[in-house]
C-alpha positions in Angstrom: 82.8 43.6 57.5 85.4 45.9 56.2 83.9 47.7 52.7 86.0 50.4 50.1 85.1 52.3 46.5 86.0 50.2 43.6 87.5 52.2 40.6 86.9 48.8 38.5 83.9 48.0 39.2 82.6 51.6 40.5 80.8 50.7 43.3 81.0 50.6 46.8 82.4 46.5 47.9 83.4 44.2 50.0 86.7 44.1 51.0 88.2 41.1 51.4 92.6 40.3 52.0 92.7 44.3 49.9 90.6 43.3 47.5 86.7 43.1 46.6 84.6 39.7 45.3 86.0 40.3 42.2 89.5 40.3 43.1 89.8 43.5 42.1 93.2 45.7 44.7 90.6 48.6 46.7 91.9 50.5 49.4 89.8 49.2 53.0 87.9 52.0 53.8 85.7 51.3 56.9 81.9 52.5 55.8 80.5 52.1 59.4 82.3 55.6 60.1 80.7 57.0 56.7 77.8 56.1 56.9 77.4 56.6 60.4 78.2 60.7 58.9 76.8 60.9 55.8 74.1 58.8 56.5 72.1 54.8 56.1 72.4 54.8 52.3 74.8 57.0 51.1 77.8 55.5 49.1 80.9 57.7 48.6 81.1 58.8 45.7 84.8 59.6 44.6 86.9 57.3 43.7 89.2 56.0 46.5 93.5 55.8 45.3 95.0 52.9 45.8 97.2 52.0 49.4 101.0 52.8 48.8 101.8 49.2 49.6 99.4 47.7 47.5 101.1 46.1 44.9 100.5 48.2 41.7 98.0 46.5 38.6 99.7 44.9 35.8 99.6 46.8 32.6 100.3 44.2 30.9 97.3 41.8 30.4 94.6 42.7 33.6 93.8 40.1 35.1 91.0 37.0 34.6 87.9 37.3 35.0 86.6 36.0 38.2 82.7 34.1 37.3 80.3 35.9 40.0 78.8 33.7 43.0 75.8 32.2 41.8 73.1 33.5 44.0 71.8 31.6 46.4 68.4 30.2 46.7 67.3 31.4 50.3 68.8 35.0 50.8 70.4 35.2 54.4 67.8 36.9 56.9 70.5 38.6 58.7 69.9 42.5 58.4 72.8 44.7 56.8 76.0 45.5 59.0 75.7 42.3 60.3 79.6 41.0 60.5 80.6 37.2 61.8 83.6 35.4 62.5 82.9 33.3 58.7 83.5 36.2 55.5 80.3 35.0 52.9 80.8 37.0 49.6 77.4 36.3 48.8 75.9 37.2 52.0 77.7 40.1 52.0 77.2 41.3 48.2 73.5 41.2 49.3 73.6 43.1 52.2 75.6 46.1 50.2 72.8 45.6 47.7 70.1 45.5 50.8 71.4 49.0 52.2 71.9 50.8 48.5 68.2 50.3 47.1 65.1 50.5 48.9 62.5 47.4 50.9 60.3 46.9 48.1 56.8 47.0 49.7 54.7 44.1 49.1 51.2 44.3 49.6 49.2 42.8 51.6 48.0 38.9 49.9 44.3 39.2 48.6 42.2 36.6 50.6 41.6 33.6 49.0 37.7 33.2 50.1 35.7 34.9 47.2 33.9 38.4 47.8 30.7 38.4 48.9 27.9 39.4 45.8 26.7 42.3 45.6 23.6 43.1 45.9 21.2 46.5 45.4 19.8 48.6 48.2 17.0 47.4 50.0 15.0 50.6 48.6 16.3 49.5 44.8 14.7 45.8 45.2 11.4 47.2 46.2 11.6 49.5 43.9 12.9 46.0 41.4 9.5 44.0 42.6 7.1 47.2 42.7 7.2 48.6 39.3 6.0 45.7 37.1 3.3 45.1 39.7 1.8 48.6 39.5 2.0 48.0 35.8 0.2 44.9 35.7 -2.2 46.6 38.1 -2.4 49.6 35.2 -3.1 47.6 32.5 -5.8 45.5 34.6 -7.1 48.9 36.0 -7.2 49.9 31.6 -8.0 47.2 30.5 -11.8 47.0 32.5 -12.1 50.9 32.4 -12.0 50.9 28.5 -14.2 47.3 28.9 -16.3 49.2 31.2 -16.0 52.6 28.9 -17.7 50.8 26.4 -20.5 48.9 28.5 -21.6 52.1 29.6 -21.7 54.0 26.2 -23.8 51.3 24.5 -26.4 51.4 28.5 -26.2 55.5 27.8 -27.0 55.5 24.2 -29.9 52.4 25.0 -31.4 55.7 27.2 -30.8 57.9 25.3 -32.9 56.5 22.7 -35.3 55.0 25.2 -35.4 58.4 26.8 -36.6 60.0 22.7 -38.6 57.1 22.0 -40.9 57.5 25.3 -41.1 61.8 25.0 -42.8 60.9 21.3 -44.5 58.7 22.5 -45.9 60.9 24.6 -46.2 63.9 21.9 -48.0 61.6 19.7 -51.0 60.2 21.4 -51.8 63.4 22.1 -51.7 65.3 18.8 -54.3 62.1 17.9 -56.4 62.8 19.2 -56.5 66.3 18.5 -55.8 65.8 14.6 -59.3 63.1 15.2 -61.1 66.2 15.2 -58.9 68.6 12.7 -62.2 71.0 11.1 -63.5 71.9 14.6 -59.3 73.1 15.6 -59.1 75.1 12.6 -61.7 76.5 13.5 -61.0 77.5 16.7 -57.9 80.0 17.3 -57.1 78.6 20.4 -57.4 74.8 19.6 -55.8 75.9 16.4 -52.0 77.1 18.6 -52.1 74.3 20.8 -51.9 72.2 17.6 -49.6 74.1 16.1 -47.1 73.8 19.0 -47.7 70.4 19.9 -46.8 69.9 15.2 -44.1 71.2 16.5 -43.3 69.3 19.9 -43.4 66.4 17.8 -40.8 67.6 14.9 -38.2 68.1 17.8 -39.2 65.0 19.9 -38.4 63.5 16.4 -35.3 65.0 15.5 -34.0 63.6 19.7 -35.0 60.1 18.6 -33.4 60.4 15.0 -29.8 61.5 16.4 -30.1 59.4 20.0 -30.3 56.5 17.1 -27.3 58.1 15.1 -25.4 58.2 18.2 -25.8 54.6 19.1 -22.3 52.1 18.8 -21.5 50.9 15.7 -20.2 47.0 17.0 -23.8 47.6 19.8 -24.9 44.0 20.0 -28.5 45.0 18.7 -30.7 42.1 18.3 -33.9 43.7 18.2 -32.5 46.9 15.4 -32.4 49.7 17.5 -31.2 52.0 15.8 -33.3 50.7 12.7 -36.7 50.7 14.6 -35.7 55.0 16.0 -34.6 55.6 12.3 -38.3 54.6 10.8 -39.7 55.3 14.2 -38.2 59.5 13.6 -38.8 59.1 10.2 -42.7 58.6 10.1 -43.1 61.3 12.5 -41.1 63.5 10.6 -43.7 62.9 7.6 -47.2 63.3 9.7 -45.5 67.1 11.0 -44.6 67.6 7.5 -48.8 66.6 6.7 -50.0 68.8 9.4 -48.0 71.5 8.7 -48.9 71.8 5.4 -52.9 71.4 5.8 -52.4 73.8 7.9 -50.3 75.9 6.0 -53.8 75.7 3.1 -56.0 76.7 5.8 -54.6 79.6 7.1 -53.7 80.7 3.4 -58.2 80.8 3.0 -59.0 82.4 5.8 -59.6 86.3 3.4 -62.3 83.8 1.4 -64.5 84.0 5.2 -62.8 87.8 5.6 -65.4 88.6 2.8 -66.9 92.2 3.0 -70.8 92.9 3.7 -72.1 93.0 -0.2 -75.4 94.5 -0.7 -77.6 94.0 -3.8 -78.2 97.6 -3.4 -76.2 100.9 -2.2 -76.4 105.2 -1.9 -74.5 106.6 -4.9 -71.9 108.0 -2.5 -71.5 104.9 -1.1 -70.0 103.1 -4.3 -67.2 104.3 -4.1 -66.4 103.2 -0.6 -67.5 99.5 -1.4 -65.3 99.6 -4.8 -62.1 99.9 -2.8 -63.8 97.3 -0.2 -64.2 94.7 -2.9 -61.4 95.4 -4.6 -59.2 94.3 -0.9 -60.6 91.7 -0.8 -59.9 90.3 -4.5 -56.0 91.4 -4.1 -56.1 89.6 -0.5 -58.0 85.9 -2.1 -55.5 86.3 -5.8 -52.4 87.1 -3.9 -52.5 84.1 -0.4 -53.8 81.8 -2.7 -51.6 78.2 -1.9 -49.3 76.4 -4.0 -51.3 73.0 -3.3 -49.2 69.6 -2.0 -48.5 67.6 -5.1 -50.5 64.1 -3.7 -54.3 63.2 -5.0 -56.2 64.7 -1.3 -55.7 68.2 -2.1 -56.5 68.1 -6.1 -60.5 68.3 -5.3 -59.9 71.5 -3.5 -57.3 72.6 -6.1 -59.9 72.1 -8.2 -62.6 74.6 -6.7 -59.9 77.2 -6.1 -59.3 77.3 -9.7 -63.2 78.1 -10.6 -63.1 80.8 -7.1 -60.8 82.5 -9.2 -62.5 82.5 -12.4 -65.6 83.6 -11.0 -63.3 86.8 -9.1 -61.8 88.0 -12.2 -65.1 89.2 -14.1 -67.0 89.6 -10.4 -65.9 92.6 -9.6 -67.0 95.0 -12.5 -70.2 92.9 -12.9 -70.9 93.4 -9.1 -70.6 97.1 -8.9 -72.0 98.0 -12.3 -75.2 96.0 -10.9 -75.3 98.6 -8.3 -74.5 102.0 -9.6 -77.2 100.6 -12.7 -79.9 100.4 -9.6 -79.9 96.8 -10.4 -80.4 95.1 -7.0 -81.8 91.7 -8.5 -78.2 91.6 -10.9 -76.2 92.7 -8.1 -77.8 89.9 -5.8 -77.2 86.8 -8.9 -73.8 87.4 -9.1 -73.1 87.6 -5.2 -75.0 84.8 -5.3 -72.9 82.6 -7.9 -70.1 84.1 -6.2 -70.5 82.2 -2.4 -71.8 79.4 -4.3 -67.3 79.3 -5.9 -66.0 80.3 -2.2 -68.7 77.3 -0.3 -67.6 75.2 -2.7 -63.7 76.1 -1.3 -64.4 75.7 1.6 -67.1 72.6 2.0 -63.5 70.3 -0.3 -61.5 72.0 2.6 -63.2 70.9 5.6 -63.2 67.2 3.6 -59.6 67.7 3.0 -59.2 68.7 6.9 -61.3 66.0 8.0 -59.3 63.4 6.4 -56.2 64.9 6.8 -57.4 64.7 10.2 -58.1 60.9 10.4 -54.9 60.0 8.6 -52.8 61.4 10.6 -54.5 60.9 13.9 -54.4 57.2 13.3 -50.4 57.5 12.0 -49.4 59.1 14.9 -51.5 56.5 17.5 -49.1 54.2 15.7 -46.1 56.0 16.2 -47.1 56.4 20.3 -47.8 52.4 20.6 -44.1 51.7 18.4 -42.3 54.5 20.3 -43.9 53.3 23.5 -42.4 49.6 23.0 -39.4 50.9 22.2 -39.0 53.2 25.3 -39.7 49.9 27.4 -37.0 48.4 25.9 -36.3 44.5 24.6 -39.3 42.2 25.7 
């Protein structure tokens, strides 16, 4: 199909009968030769001169524009550059546009089938299953541990109370036997030392029982009132230990009464100064170690006896030493006999008080030992 450049259309167009498809006169040029020389998509850019034998363009009035041909519904699929015997302007125009514009790239049609679902990886699926399961197992284990821990705490607290009660029962039973003969125990240094040690053990056992009772959980199901029973036994043990300690303190304070020096009715004149020094030292010890008696009624008799002895000691040194210096043995013996009477009265009252305290405390400790043994055995 011959083609040439149209000055009016300002483009390379198909030429038929010396005119473009719009009716403009153009110079016929074989574009195929130029295409082979300049490339497939190259179109001449210089304006073609009109041929000599072409009729001149009228200057008065422009030619009537020819309406553009309608675009066919289905273009001719013939390749560009194909020539035929029959000229079709629409087909030629499409062929020119085909030569000038690059072929558009049409993507492949997407499949109408829906895409497969995107599933998580196998490891991710296992993770989403295992994590909730582990969380549930951990929660159950934690609940079981807390519940079991509370049960163990209660069991351990009860076991501590039972152990302390059993120890208190053993100590109280031993002390109960010794306290039944308290005056003899006080008179024997070895038995007295053993009783002092046992009293310290009683106090320590009572403190352990009290601490074990205080450590019982507040929400403990305690139908047998373990805490109250243990606290009461500890309190009674403290009271018994206090009574024993006070009794020993009074007995130890009155020990100088039994350490009185020898008081002969007569001595040589040169021995009087030494005798006077011994008497003064003994009186000083007795006055200095006089105990502050407890205020309980059982110690009132001993207080009265000690008051009489103190009044006798105020004049004893002067009376006795004066009779010895004067060589009056009878008067000296009478003064010593009066002092012995006051001393014996104090010792007798002390023994009676020790016996009473021993019996009362022995009975109390026997009861504490029995109740502690019951507490150690647990509910029955």
